[in-house]
DOMARTI-223667 format. One record per residue: x, y, z of N, C-alpha, C, O in turn; residue in three letters; residue number from 1. Coordinates in Angstrom, 1 decimal. Example, Ala and Ser with C-alpha at 12.3 -4.5 7.8 and 13.67 -1.06 7.14 Angstrom:
<rs>
R     n.px     n.py     n.pz    ca.px    ca.py    ca.pz     c.px     c.py     c.pz     o.px     o.py     o.pz   residu   num
R     13.2     -5.7      7.8     12.3     -4.5      7.8     13.2     -3.3      7.8     14.2     -3.3      8.5      Ala     1
R     12.8     -2.2      7.1     13.7     -1.1      7.1     12.9      0.0      7.9     13.4      1.1      8.0      Ser     2
</rs>
This chain:
<rs>
R     n.px     n.py     n.pz    ca.px    ca.py    ca.pz     c.px     c.py     c.pz     o.px     o.py     o.pz   residu   num
R      0.8     -1.0      0.0      0.0      0.2      0.0      1.0      1.2     -0.1      1.9      1.2      0.7      Met     1
R      0.8      1.9     -1.1      1.7      3.2     -1.2      1.1      4.5     -1.3      0.1      4.7     -2.0      Ala     2
R      1.5      5.3     -0.6      0.9      6.7     -0.4      1.8      7.7     -1.2      3.0      7.8     -1.0      Glu     3
R      1.1      8.6     -2.2      2.1      9.6     -2.6      1.8     10.9     -2.1      0.6     11.2     -2.0      Thr     4
R      2.6     11.6     -1.7      2.3     12.9     -1.1      3.4     14.0     -1.8      4.5     13.6     -2.2      Ile     5
R      2.9     15.3     -1.7      3.6     16.2     -2.6      4.4     16.8     -1.5      3.8     17.0     -0.5      Gln     6
R      5.8     17.2     -1.5      6.8     17.9     -0.6      7.5     18.9     -1.7      8.3     18.5     -2.6      Val     7
R      7.0     20.1     -1.4      7.6     21.4     -2.2      7.3     21.0     -3.7      6.1     21.0     -4.1      Glu     8
R      8.2     20.8     -4.6      7.9     20.6     -6.0      8.1     19.1     -6.4      8.1     18.9     -7.6      Asp     9
R      8.4     18.1     -5.4      8.6     16.8     -5.7      7.6     15.9     -5.1      7.0     16.1     -4.0      Thr    10
R      7.4     15.0     -5.8      6.3     13.6     -5.3      7.2     12.8     -4.5      8.3     12.5     -4.9      Glu    11
R      6.8     12.4     -3.4      7.5     11.4     -2.5      6.5     10.1     -2.4      5.3     10.3     -2.0      Val    12
R      6.9      9.1     -2.6      6.1      7.7     -2.4      6.5      7.4     -0.9      7.7      7.2     -0.6      Lys    13
R      5.5      7.3     -0.2      5.5      6.7      1.4      5.1      5.1      1.2      4.0      4.8      0.8      Val    14
R      5.9      4.4      1.6      5.7      2.9      1.7      5.4      2.5      3.2      6.3      2.8      4.0      Val    15
R      4.5      2.0      3.8      4.1      1.6      4.9      4.4      0.1      5.0      4.0     -0.6      4.1      Arg    16
R      5.1     -0.6      6.0      5.3     -2.0      6.2      4.1     -2.7      6.2      3.1     -2.2      6.7      Pro    17
R      4.1     -4.1      5.6      2.8     -4.8      6.0      2.2     -5.2      7.2      3.0     -5.3      8.1      Lys    18
R      1.1     -5.3      7.3      0.6     -5.4      8.8      1.1     -6.3      9.6      1.2     -6.1     10.9      Trp    19
R      1.6     -7.5      9.1      2.1     -8.4      9.9      3.8     -8.1     10.5      4.4     -8.6     11.4      Tyr    20
R      4.2     -7.2      9.6      5.7     -6.6      9.9      5.5     -5.7     11.0      6.2     -5.8     12.0      Lys    21
R      4.5     -4.8     10.8      4.3     -3.8     12.0      3.8     -4.6     13.3      4.2     -4.3     14.5      Arg    22
R      3.2     -5.5     13.1      2.8     -6.4     14.4      3.9     -7.0     15.1      3.9     -7.0     16.3      Leu    23
R      4.8     -7.5     14.3      6.0     -8.1     14.7      6.9     -7.1     15.4      7.4     -7.4     16.5      Trp    24
R      7.1     -6.0     14.7      7.8     -4.9     15.5      7.2     -4.3     16.9      7.8     -4.0     17.8      Gln    25
R      5.9     -4.3     16.8      5.2     -4.0     18.0      5.6     -5.0     19.1      6.2     -4.7     20.1      Trp    26
R      5.3     -6.5     18.8      5.7     -7.2     19.8      6.8     -7.5     20.4      6.9     -8.0     21.5      Trp    27
R      8.0     -7.1     19.5      9.4     -7.0     19.8      9.7     -5.8     20.7     10.5     -5.9     21.6      Leu    28
R      9.1     -4.7     20.4      8.9     -3.4     21.3      8.6     -3.8     22.8      9.3     -3.3     23.6      Ser    29
R      7.7     -4.8     23.0      7.2     -5.1     24.4      8.5     -5.6     25.3      8.6     -5.4     26.5      Leu    30
R      9.5     -6.2     24.5     10.6     -7.0     25.3     11.9     -6.1     25.4     12.8     -6.2     26.3      Phe    31
R     11.8     -5.1     24.5     13.1     -4.2     24.4     13.1     -3.2     25.4     12.0     -2.5     25.6      Ile    32
R     14.3     -3.1     26.3     14.3     -2.0     27.3     15.3     -1.0     26.8     16.4     -1.4     26.2      Glu    33
R     14.9      0.4     27.1     15.9      1.5     27.0     16.0      2.1     28.0     15.1      2.2     28.8      Glu    34
R     17.5      2.8     28.3     17.9      3.4     29.4     18.3      4.9     29.0     18.9      5.1     27.9      Tyr    35
R     18.0      5.8     29.9     18.9      7.1     29.9     19.7      7.1     30.7     19.2      7.0     31.9      Glu    36
R     21.0      7.3     30.6     22.0      7.5     31.5     22.6      8.8     31.5     23.4      9.0     30.5      Leu    37
R     22.5      9.7     32.4     23.2     11.1     32.7     24.1     10.8     33.7     23.8     10.2     34.7      Thr    38
R     25.5     11.3     33.3     26.7     11.1     34.1     27.2     12.5     34.2     27.4     13.2     33.2      Val    39
R     27.5     12.9     35.5     28.3     14.2     35.8     29.6     13.9     36.2     29.8     13.2     37.2      Trp    40
R     30.6     14.3     35.4     31.8     14.3     35.5     32.6     15.5     36.2     32.3     16.6     36.0      Phe    41
R     33.5     15.2     37.1     34.1     16.4     37.8     35.1     17.1     36.8     36.2     16.6     36.5      His    42
R     34.8     18.2     36.2     35.7     18.9     35.4     36.8     19.9     35.9     37.9     19.9     35.4      Ser    43
R     36.3     20.7     37.1     37.3     21.4     37.5     37.1     21.9     39.2     36.0     22.0     39.7      Glu    44
R     38.0     22.3     39.7     37.9     22.8     41.3     38.2     24.1     41.3     39.3     24.3     40.8      Thr    45
R     37.6     25.1     41.7     37.8     26.7     41.8     38.0     26.8     43.4     37.1     26.4     44.2      Val    46
R     39.1     27.3     43.7     39.4     27.7     45.0     39.1     29.2     45.1     39.6     30.0     44.4      Glu    47
R     38.3     29.6     46.1     38.1     31.1     46.0     39.1     31.9     47.3     39.8     31.2     48.0      His    48
R     39.1     33.2     47.3     40.0     33.8     48.3     39.6     33.0     49.8     40.4     32.5     50.6      Thr    49
R     38.4     33.2     49.9     38.2     32.9     51.6     38.3     31.5     51.8     37.8     31.1     52.9      Asp    50
R     38.8     30.8     51.1     39.4     29.2     51.3     38.1     28.2     50.8     38.3     27.0     50.8      Gly    51
R     37.0     28.7     50.4     36.0     28.1     50.0     36.3     27.3     48.6     36.8     28.0     47.8      Leu    52
R     36.0     26.0     48.3     36.1     25.3     47.0     34.9     25.2     46.6     34.0     25.0     47.4      Lys    53
R     34.7     25.3     45.2     33.8     25.0     44.4     34.1     23.8     43.1     35.1     23.8     42.3      Thr    54
R     33.2     23.0     43.1     33.6     21.9     42.2     32.6     22.1     41.0     31.4     22.4     41.3      Ile    55
R     32.9     22.0     40.0     32.2     22.3     38.5     32.0     20.9     38.1     32.9     20.1     38.3      Lys    56
R     31.0     20.6     37.5     30.6     19.3     36.9     30.3     19.5     35.6     29.7     20.5     35.3      Arg    57
R     30.6     18.5     34.5     29.9     18.6     33.4     29.1     17.3     33.0     29.5     16.3     33.6      Ser    58
R     28.2     17.4     32.2     27.1     16.2     32.2     27.2     15.8     30.8     27.3     16.6     29.9      Ser    59
R     27.1     14.3     30.6     26.6     13.7     29.2     25.8     12.8     29.4     25.6     12.2     30.4      Lys    60
R     25.1     12.5     28.3     23.7     11.7     28.2     23.9     10.6     27.3     24.4     10.8     26.2      Val    61
R     23.6      9.5     27.8     23.8      8.1     26.7     22.8      7.5     27.0     22.3      7.4     28.2      Phe    62
R     22.3      6.9     25.8     21.2      5.9     25.6     21.7      4.4     25.5     22.5      4.1     24.6      Met    63
R     21.3      3.7     26.4     21.6      2.3     26.5     20.3      1.5     26.5     19.2      1.9     26.7      Leu    64
R     20.7      0.2     26.1     19.6     -0.7     25.9     19.7     -2.1     27.0     18.8     -2.8     27.3      Lys    65
R     21.2     -2.1     27.5     21.6     -3.4     28.6     22.4     -2.7     29.3     23.1     -1.8     28.9      Asp    66
R     22.3     -3.0     30.7     23.3     -2.5     31.7     23.8     -3.7     32.4     22.9     -4.4     33.0      Ile    67
R     25.1     -3.9     32.5     25.7     -5.1     33.3     26.1     -5.0     34.6     25.9     -5.7     35.5      Asp    68
R     27.0     -3.7     34.5     27.4     -3.6     35.9     27.4     -2.0     36.2     27.8     -1.3     35.2      Lys    69
R     27.0     -1.4     37.4     26.9     -0.3     37.7     27.2      0.2     39.2     26.4     -0.1     40.1      Lys    70
R     28.4      1.0     39.4     29.0      1.3     40.7     29.4      2.6     40.5     29.4      3.0     39.4      Thr    71
R     29.7      3.4     41.6     30.3      4.9     41.5     31.2      5.0     40.6     31.4      6.1     40.2      Pro    72
R     32.0      3.9     40.2     33.2      4.3     39.5     33.2      3.5     38.2     34.1      3.7     37.3      Thr    73
R     32.3      2.8     38.1     32.4      1.9     36.8     30.9      1.5     36.3     30.1      1.0     37.1      His    74
R     30.6      1.7     35.0     29.5      1.3     34.5     29.8      0.8     33.3     30.7      1.3     32.5      Ile    75
R     29.0     -0.4     33.0     29.3     -1.4     31.7     27.8     -1.5     31.1     26.8     -1.3     31.7      Thr    76
R     28.0     -1.8     29.7     26.6     -2.4     29.0     26.8     -2.0     27.8     27.9     -1.8     27.3      Gly    77
R     25.5     -2.0     27.2     25.4     -1.8     25.6     24.6     -0.8     25.3     23.6     -0.7     25.9      Lys    78
R     25.0      0.2     24.3     24.4      1.2     24.0     23.4      0.8     22.8     23.4     -0.3     22.3      Asp    79
R     22.4      1.8     22.4     21.3      1.4     21.6     21.7      0.8     20.1     20.9      0.2     19.4      Ile    80
R     22.9      1.0     19.9     23.4      0.4     18.5     24.0     -0.8     18.7     24.6     -1.3     17.7      Phe    81
R     24.0     -1.5     19.8     24.3     -2.9     20.3     26.1     -2.8     20.3     26.7     -3.8     20.0      Asn    82
R     26.7     -1.7     20.6     28.0     -1.6     20.8     28.3     -1.6     22.3     27.5     -1.1     23.0      Lys    83
R     29.6     -2.1     22.7     29.9     -2.2     24.1     30.1     -0.7     24.6     30.5      0.3     24.0      Ser    84
R     29.7     -0.7     26.0     29.7      0.6     26.5     30.4      0.8     27.8     30.1      0.0     28.7      Phe    85
R     31.2      1.5     28.1     32.1      1.4     29.6     32.4      2.5     30.1     33.2      3.3     29.4      Glu    86
R     32.0      2.9     31.2     32.9      4.1     31.9     33.4      3.7     33.0     32.7      3.2     33.8      Ile    87
R     34.8      4.0     33.3     35.4      3.8     34.4     36.5      5.0     34.9     37.4      5.4     34.2      Lys    88
R     36.2      5.3     36.1     37.0      6.3     36.5     37.6      6.1     38.0     37.1      5.3     38.7      Thr    89
R     38.7      6.8     38.3     39.5      6.4     39.7     38.4      7.4     40.8     38.0      7.0     41.9      Val    90
R     38.0      8.5     40.4     37.1      9.2     41.3     35.6      8.8     41.1     35.2      8.6     39.9      Glu    91
R     34.7      8.5     42.1     33.3      8.2     42.0     32.6      9.6     41.2     33.0     10.7     41.3      Pro    92
R     31.7      9.1     40.3     31.1     10.2     39.6     29.6      9.9     39.9     29.1      8.8     40.3      Phe    93
R     28.7     11.1     39.8     27.3     10.8     40.0     26.8     10.6     38.8     27.4     10.9     37.7      Asp    94
R     25.5      9.9     38.9     24.9      9.4     37.8     23.3      9.3     38.0     22.8      9.3     39.1      Tyr    95
R     22.6      9.3     37.1     21.2      9.2     37.1     20.6      8.3     35.9     20.8      8.6     34.8      Gln    96
R     20.0      7.3     36.2     19.6      6.2     35.4     18.1      6.0     35.2     17.4      5.6     36.2      Leu    97
R     17.6      6.3     34.1     16.1      6.5     33.9     15.8      5.3     32.7     16.4      5.1     31.6      Arg    98
R     14.8      4.5     33.3     14.4      3.4     32.3     13.2      4.1     31.5     12.3      4.6     32.1      Lys    99
R     13.2      4.3     30.3     12.4      4.7     29.1     11.3      3.7     28.9     10.2      3.9     29.1      Leu   100
R     11.8      2.6     28.4     10.8      1.5     28.3     10.9      0.3     28.9     10.1     -0.6     28.7      Lys   101
</rs>
């Protein structure tokens, strides 16, 4: 079942997968998990004249589909492209892990 739509001055043919392929993709999506990992790394320490220290942190966001190990200094797993993922530091880092699906 193809549908033709007009985009600017060209015609674009939109092809939807067959119903049984859409059903299979939906069925698989029920069992696939996705996680959003936000990690805050120590970037610099600023020391003020009155002796007060301020730690600045930078954050990075990673999309994962599997997590094998999580500790304050080491996280391993697989990203959404099925590639190995690992963060390992000497100092503990802060992280937030959210399950999306």
